[in-house]
RODO-2510 file (C-alpha; in nm, 4 decimals, decimal comma):
residues 339
     n   res          X          Y          Z
     1     m     0,8105    -2,7875    11,6161
     2     t     0,4523    -2,6953    11,7388
     3     s     0,1862    -2,9742    11,6625
     4     l    -0,0792    -2,8848    11,4262
     5     l    -0,3293    -3,0616    11,6396
     6     d    -0,2862    -3,1464    11,9992
     7     i    -0,5728    -3,3081    12,1813
     8     r    -0,5481    -3,3116    12,5807
     9     e    -0,7677    -3,4903    12,8020
    10     l    -1,0655    -3,4787    12,5819
    11     h    -1,3940    -3,5973    12,7559
    12     v    -1,7251    -3,5942    12,5853
    13     t    -2,0535    -3,6789    12,7697
    14     y    -2,4114    -3,6952    12,6328
    15     r    -2,7009    -3,5990    12,8272
    16     a    -2,9816    -3,8608    12,8157
    17     g    -3,3114    -3,9283    12,9672
    18     h    -3,1524    -4,1820    13,2230
    19     g    -2,8395    -3,9607    13,3080
    20     e    -2,5058    -3,8950    13,1233
    21     v    -2,3437    -4,1020    12,9116
    22     p    -1,9581    -4,0844    12,8593
    23     a    -1,8739    -4,1422    12,4927
    24     v    -1,4985    -4,0182    12,5031
    25     r    -1,2911    -4,0547    12,8320
    26     g    -0,9620    -3,8550    12,8405
    27     v    -0,8278    -3,8957    12,4891
    28     d    -0,4920    -3,7548    12,4080
    29     l    -0,3626    -3,7271    12,0543
    30     s    -0,1160    -3,5179    11,8504
    31     l    -0,0602    -3,4570    11,4952
    32     d     0,2118    -3,2694    11,3094
    33     p     0,2000    -3,0571    11,0018
    34     g     0,2177    -3,2940    10,6885
    35     g     0,1467    -3,6089    10,9114
    36     t    -0,1325    -3,8645    10,8926
    37     l    -0,2906    -4,0091    11,2104
    38     g    -0,5343    -4,2992    11,1942
    39     l    -0,8021    -4,3550    11,4538
    40     a    -0,9437    -4,7087    11,4525
    41     g    -1,2079    -4,9078    11,6565
    42     e    -1,5460    -5,0636    11,6532
    43     s    -1,8758    -4,8756    11,5858
    44     g    -1,9536    -4,7000    11,9107
    45     s    -1,5924    -4,6626    12,0379
    46     g    -1,5967    -4,2900    12,0210
    47     k    -1,4072    -4,2308    11,6934
    48     s    -1,6675    -3,9842    11,5128
    49     t    -1,7478    -3,8289    11,8319
    50     v    -1,3713    -3,7175    11,8618
    51     a    -1,3839    -3,5956    11,5075
    52     l    -1,6981    -3,3847    11,5693
    53     a    -1,5651    -3,2567    11,8979
    54     l    -1,2621    -3,1045    11,7084
    55     l    -1,4776    -2,8454    11,5531
    56     r    -1,7617    -2,8319    11,8022
    57     l    -2,0209    -2,9868    11,5730
    58     l    -2,1718    -3,2234    11,8439
    59     p    -2,5508    -3,1797    11,9255
    60     e    -2,6258    -2,9553    12,2403
    61     s    -2,6685    -3,2491    12,4440
    62     a    -2,3086    -3,3030    12,4514
    63     r    -2,0693    -3,1644    12,7107
    64     i    -1,7034    -3,1355    12,6063
    65     g    -1,4101    -3,1199    12,8465
    66     g    -1,0357    -3,0954    12,7849
    67     e    -0,8523    -2,9006    12,5309
    68     v    -0,8329    -2,9152    12,1533
    69     l    -0,5556    -2,7162    12,0382
    70     l    -0,5321    -2,6280    11,6671
    71     e    -0,1887    -2,4565    11,5911
    72     g    -0,1814    -2,3722    11,9531
    73     e    -0,5590    -2,2220    11,9763
    74     n    -0,8112    -2,4039    12,1845
    75     v    -1,1124    -2,4728    11,9646
    76     l    -1,3317    -2,5368    12,2754
    77     d    -1,2589    -2,1748    12,4008
    78     m    -1,3424    -1,9988    12,0701
    79     r    -1,6125    -1,7584    12,0298
    80     w    -1,8708    -1,8356    11,7592
    81     g    -1,7194    -1,5881    11,5225
    82     r    -1,3659    -1,7261    11,5549
    83     l    -1,5007    -2,0968    11,5211
    84     r    -1,6958    -1,9997    11,2052
    85     a    -1,3541    -1,8715    11,0730
    86     v    -1,1728    -2,1734    11,1546
    87     r    -1,4042    -2,4308    11,0144
    88     w    -1,3345    -2,4936    10,6454
    89     a    -1,0392    -2,2424    10,6452
    90     g    -0,8431    -2,3929    10,9257
    91     a    -0,9878    -2,7491    10,9461
    92     a    -1,2426    -2,9323    10,7265
    93     i    -1,4190    -3,2656    10,7464
    94     v    -1,4949    -3,5291    10,4789
    95     f    -1,7877    -3,7116    10,6073
    96     q    -1,9031    -4,0732    10,5137
    97     g    -2,1733    -4,0848    10,2598
    98     a    -2,1381    -3,8101    10,0220
    99     m    -2,4807    -3,8436     9,8818
   100     h    -2,6094    -3,7421    10,2253
   101     s    -2,3610    -3,4621    10,2823
   102     l    -2,4059    -3,2975     9,9331
   103     n    -2,6970    -3,0619     9,8588
   104     p    -2,9049    -3,2602     9,5942
   105     v    -3,0729    -2,9352     9,4583
   106     k    -2,7494    -2,7613     9,4013
   107     r    -2,4824    -2,8016     9,1347
   108     i    -2,1426    -2,9294     9,2594
   109     g    -1,9479    -2,6406     9,1420
   110     d    -2,1897    -2,4204     9,3498
   111     q    -2,1316    -2,6373     9,6465
   112     i    -1,7417    -2,6211     9,6130
   113     a    -1,7657    -2,2465     9,5415
   114     e    -1,9754    -2,1798     9,8637
   115     p    -1,7105    -2,2086    10,1563
   116     m    -1,4818    -1,9755     9,9308
   117     a    -1,7428    -1,7132     9,8929
   118     i    -1,8195    -1,7314    10,2652
   119     h    -1,4657    -1,7256    10,3931
   120     g    -1,3662    -1,4804    10,1397
   121     t    -1,0419    -1,6739    10,0610
   122     v    -1,0697    -1,6304     9,7115
   123     p    -1,1674    -1,3129     9,5009
   124     a    -1,5171    -1,3611     9,3473
   125     n    -1,3966    -1,3284     8,9998
   126     r    -1,1378    -1,6091     9,0509
   127     i    -1,3803    -1,8372     9,2154
   128     p    -1,4829    -2,0441     8,8861
   129     g    -1,1104    -2,0961     8,8088
   130     r    -1,0367    -2,2311     9,1593
   131     v    -1,3363    -2,4681     9,1428
   132     a    -1,2057    -2,6027     8,8081
   133     e    -0,8559    -2,6364     8,9620
   134     l    -1,0004    -2,8280     9,2772
   135     l    -1,1972    -3,0664     9,0399
   136     g    -0,8586    -3,1272     8,8563
   137     q    -0,6781    -3,2082     9,1762
   138     v    -0,9214    -3,4911     9,2705
   139     g    -0,9261    -3,6283     8,9146
   140     l    -1,2531    -3,4860     8,7862
   141     p    -1,2877    -3,2675     8,4704
   142     a    -1,4228    -2,9141     8,5076
   143     s    -1,7130    -2,9926     8,3016
   144     r    -1,8652    -3,1598     8,5991
   145     t    -1,9249    -2,8264     8,7751
   146     r    -2,2844    -2,8058     8,6415
   147     d    -2,3649    -3,1641     8,7379
   148     y    -2,6007    -3,2311     9,0296
   149     p    -2,5029    -3,5099     9,3001
   150     h    -2,7109    -3,7567     9,1449
   151     q    -2,5486    -3,7390     8,8118
   152     l    -2,2084    -3,8591     8,9744
   153     s    -2,1146    -4,1914     9,0768
   154     g    -2,0379    -4,2711     9,4609
   155     g    -1,6486    -4,2320     9,3940
   156     q    -1,7044    -3,9089     9,2100
   157     r    -1,9244    -3,7652     9,4935
   158     q    -1,6553    -3,8549     9,7388
   159     r    -1,3928    -3,6786     9,5291
   160     v    -1,6264    -3,3798     9,5343
   161     m    -1,6330    -3,3774     9,9045
   162     i    -1,2689    -3,3942     9,9264
   163     a    -1,2545    -3,0946     9,6852
   164     m    -1,4923    -2,9056     9,8966
   165     a    -1,2632    -2,9792    10,1872
   166     l    -0,9728    -2,8419    10,0225
   167     a    -1,1423    -2,5348     9,8966
   168     c    -1,0170    -2,3022    10,1641
   169     e    -0,6701    -2,4625    10,1998
   170     p    -0,7111    -2,5907    10,5521
   171     r    -0,4040    -2,7048    10,7408
   172     l    -0,6131    -3,0096    10,8843
   173     v    -0,8389    -3,2441    10,6986
   174     i    -1,0609    -3,5064    10,8991
   175     a    -1,1788    -3,7893    10,6915
   176     d    -1,4422    -3,9615    10,8979
   177     e    -1,5075    -4,3134    10,7272
   178     a    -1,4511    -4,1384    10,3918
   179     t    -1,3993    -4,4748    10,1937
   180     t    -1,6304    -4,7135    10,3904
   181     a    -1,9252    -4,7177    10,1423
   182     l    -1,7067    -4,7451     9,8385
   183     d    -1,5958    -5,0547     9,6391
   184     v    -1,2549    -5,1758     9,6808
   185     m    -1,1317    -5,0279     9,3641
   186     i    -1,2676    -4,6689     9,4130
   187     q    -1,1424    -4,6987     9,7821
   188     a    -0,8010    -4,7569     9,6588
   189     q    -0,8270    -4,4520     9,4198
   190     i    -0,9398    -4,2203     9,7010
   191     l    -0,6880    -4,3344     9,9460
   192     a    -0,3942    -4,2862     9,6889
   193     l    -0,5440    -3,9385     9,6175
   194     l    -0,5646    -3,8514     9,9985
   195     k    -0,2089    -3,9615    10,0249
   196     r    -0,0932    -3,7424     9,7242
   197     l    -0,2698    -3,4483     9,8410
   198     v    -0,1068    -3,4680    10,1933
   199     a     0,2387    -3,5176    10,0191
   200     e     0,1954    -3,2248     9,7865
   201     q     0,0219    -2,9657    10,0119
   202     g     0,1817    -3,0472    10,3539
   203     i    -0,1565    -3,0532    10,5292
   204     g    -0,2240    -3,2741    10,8280
   205     m    -0,4768    -3,5648    10,8203
   206     l    -0,6840    -3,7438    11,0730
   207     m    -0,8282    -4,0594    10,9119
   208     i    -1,1001    -4,2375    11,0962
   209     s    -1,2001    -4,5856    10,9974
   210     h    -1,2781    -4,9310    11,1454
   211     d    -1,0365    -5,0901    10,8938
   212     l    -0,6862    -5,1231    11,0198
   213     s    -0,5767    -5,2279    10,6862
   214     v    -0,6817    -4,9005    10,5235
   215     l    -0,5032    -4,7072    10,8019
   216     a    -0,1991    -4,9056    10,7797
   217     a    -0,1654    -4,8338    10,4077
   218     t    -0,2346    -4,4450    10,4650
   219     c    -0,1319    -4,3389    10,7875
   220     d     0,1936    -4,2743    10,9664
   221     r     0,0627    -4,3394    11,3099
   222     v    -0,2480    -4,5124    11,4410
   223     a    -0,4417    -4,4907    11,7545
   224     v    -0,6876    -4,7639    11,8627
   225     m    -1,0001    -4,6615    12,0439
   226     y    -1,2256    -4,8856    12,2834
   227     a    -1,5093    -4,7748    12,4975
   228     g    -1,4119    -4,4066    12,4484
   229     r    -1,0471    -4,4481    12,5368
   230     v    -0,7378    -4,4759    12,3363
   231     v    -0,5977    -4,8322    12,4093
   232     e    -0,2884    -4,8478    12,1849
   233     q    -0,1080    -4,5883    11,9615
   234     g     0,2117    -4,5861    11,7601
   235     p     0,3613    -4,6387    11,4186
   236     a     0,0995    -4,7550    11,1727
   237     r     0,2717    -5,0802    11,0824
   238     e     0,3654    -5,1893    11,4431
   239     v     0,0198    -5,1152    11,5769
   240     v    -0,1385    -5,3256    11,2904
   241     h     0,1030    -5,6023    11,2278
   242     e     0,2401    -5,6238    11,5912
   243     p    -0,0231    -5,5008    11,8224
   244     a     0,0645    -5,4884    12,1799
   245     h    -0,3088    -5,4649    12,3264
   246     p    -0,5310    -5,7466    12,3018
   247     y    -0,8062    -5,5465    12,1433
   248     a    -0,5773    -5,4010    11,8631
   249     s    -0,4643    -5,7570    11,8004
   250     a    -0,8180    -5,8775    11,7727
   251     l    -0,9070    -5,6129    11,5323
   252     s    -0,5874    -5,6912    11,3271
   253     a    -0,6801    -6,0609    11,3190
   254     a    -1,0411    -5,9887    11,2037
   255     f    -0,9106    -5,9127    10,8386
   256     p    -0,7796    -6,2012    10,6225
   257     r    -0,4369    -6,1487    10,4801
   258     i    -0,3264    -6,2210    10,1235
   259     g    -0,1141    -6,5101    10,0866
   260     d    -0,2286    -6,6520    10,4374
   261     p    -0,4751    -6,9479    10,3737
   262     a    -0,5544    -6,9853    10,7391
   263     s    -0,6695    -6,6153    10,7963
   264     r    -0,8572    -6,6315    10,4800
   265     l    -1,0524    -6,9498    10,5320
   266     a    -1,0985    -6,8908    10,9171
   267     p    -1,0497    -6,5158    11,0069
   268     r    -1,0687    -6,4629    11,3799
   269     g    -1,3457    -6,2731    11,5172
   270     l    -1,4023    -6,1155    11,8517
   271     p    -1,6584    -6,2577    12,0862
   272     g    -1,9069    -6,0472    12,2745
   273     d    -2,0236    -5,6824    12,2332
   274     p    -1,8530    -5,3313    12,3518
   275     p    -1,9800    -5,2412    12,6977
   276     d    -2,2648    -4,9924    12,7556
   277     p    -2,1008    -4,6750    12,7965
   278     a    -2,3487    -4,5774    13,0768
   279     d    -2,2643    -4,8752    13,2819
   280     p    -1,9158    -4,9852    13,1920
   281     p    -1,7560    -5,2881    13,3937
   282     p    -1,5168    -5,2161    13,6492
   283     g    -1,1463    -5,2232    13,5946
   284     c    -1,0225    -5,2652    13,2406
   285     v    -1,3331    -5,2264    13,0319
   286     f    -1,2106    -5,4681    12,7858
   287     r    -1,1780    -5,7420    13,0301
   288     p    -1,5107    -5,9198    12,9640
   289     r    -1,4037    -5,9911    12,6058
   290     c    -1,0190    -6,0315    12,6613
   291     a    -0,8607    -6,3949    12,6233
   292     v    -0,5711    -6,2957    12,8312
   293     a    -0,7342    -6,1166    13,1156
   294     e    -0,5688    -6,1482    13,4565
   295     t    -0,7323    -6,1199    13,8063
   296     v    -0,5999    -5,7771    13,8593
   297     c    -0,7792    -5,6520    13,5331
   298     a    -1,1055    -5,6580    13,7258
   299     t    -0,9968    -5,3703    13,9426
   300     v    -0,7259    -5,1741    13,7261
   301     d    -0,8034    -4,9671    13,4421
   302     p    -0,4452    -4,9122    13,3152
   303     p    -0,3143    -4,6057    13,1723
   304     l    -0,1125    -4,5860    12,8363
   305     w     0,2179    -4,7493    12,9103
   306     p     0,5355    -4,7367    12,6989
   307     v     0,5874    -5,0469    12,4645
   308     d     0,9554    -5,1828    12,4831
   309     p     1,0843    -4,8522    12,6091
   310     d     1,4575    -4,7658    12,5905
   311     p     1,6524    -4,7198    12,9121
   312     a     1,5053    -4,3639    12,9617
   313     g     1,1610    -4,5111    12,9531
   314     n     1,0822    -4,3588    12,6193
   315     s     0,8955    -4,5470    12,3404
   316     a     0,7244    -4,4561    12,0158
   317     r     0,4417    -4,6907    12,1009
   318     h     0,2125    -4,7106    12,3912
   319     a    -0,0572    -4,9458    12,5097
   320     a    -0,3101    -4,9649    12,8016
   321     c    -0,2684    -5,3084    12,9106
   322     v    -0,1389    -5,4829    13,2220
   323     h     0,0732    -5,7044    13,0188
   324     v     0,2634    -5,3898    12,8836
   325     g     0,3168    -5,2084    13,1981
   326     p     0,5998    -5,2303    13,4595
   327     a     0,5770    -5,5102    13,7193
   328     r     0,5789    -5,2796    14,0175
   329     p     0,2281    -5,1263    13,9471
   330     l     0,0696    -5,4542    13,8935
   331     t     0,2043    -5,5814    14,2380
   332     t     0,0676    -5,2607    14,4000
   333     a    -0,2657    -5,3082    14,1868
   334     r    -0,3186    -5,6744    14,3470
   335     d    -0,2661    -5,5230    14,6863
   336     g    -0,5585    -5,2908    14,6362
   337     g    -0,3669    -4,9853    14,4764
   338     t    -0,3584    -4,8254    14,1540
   339     p    -0,0686    -4,7761    13,8916
***
């Protein structure tokens, strides 16, 4: 089966006054139709840059390399006309902070209708009915079409953003911190809505969040990013509850667990700050914050190695850590080589 989304060796570098700043460094991800992939990490890890790069929404100061294959077609090679057709109709983004994404002086019905009118996916005489249908799918009555964004609650505005993303029936929906600003009850409702829409419509969803618990409850697979790289990826529950990379372990431990008094009263944090992307440390970039760093970590930046592989070397989970990799590359690395 052809992947819906296939990201290969994605690099994003921003031009700044003091030189170039690498924000994404060789990311490889894939997503099948009807699948859900979570992308986790601290602020500044490169998650949102990956999301914006998928549809070339980055500023002119960004330089993008690699491949972003959407149903086999490289988005990075598309001419402007083709790219314009793919946005909304092929892939759509739900941004964090719907109040800042919606036009405050336009009624929400008109805003949901706009992408359908621009792309011609629905005949003009059927657009009002389609708008009402979309609002119903996200749990809002059709009567709200004449409301302005300020007349809706935060959760209702986020539902409108989801309705807009679904307006042209895209094959891929990217949810970039779509529930971060919402209270816990509304967040649960939005997550349940997204899961239902994925199941009913067979779309693929890339969900970006710093909250591993949200991704574990929503996604099939999770990839954890640190300093512009994916450091662990695999089945969601395994990555969240049995992480193999020290950074993924620290992220998981930062959230208290229901029924575990120790984690509730004394949740573990992660000392230090993420590295400056313009001046990363040598070797493994997580080494300065890592509690289990080895001497070899100062010189080796390990690739993604399979975790507990089968006899053929295959595994559903991979982590970029010397504690996961085979012994031979580590011996070579201590002698000055690379894995």
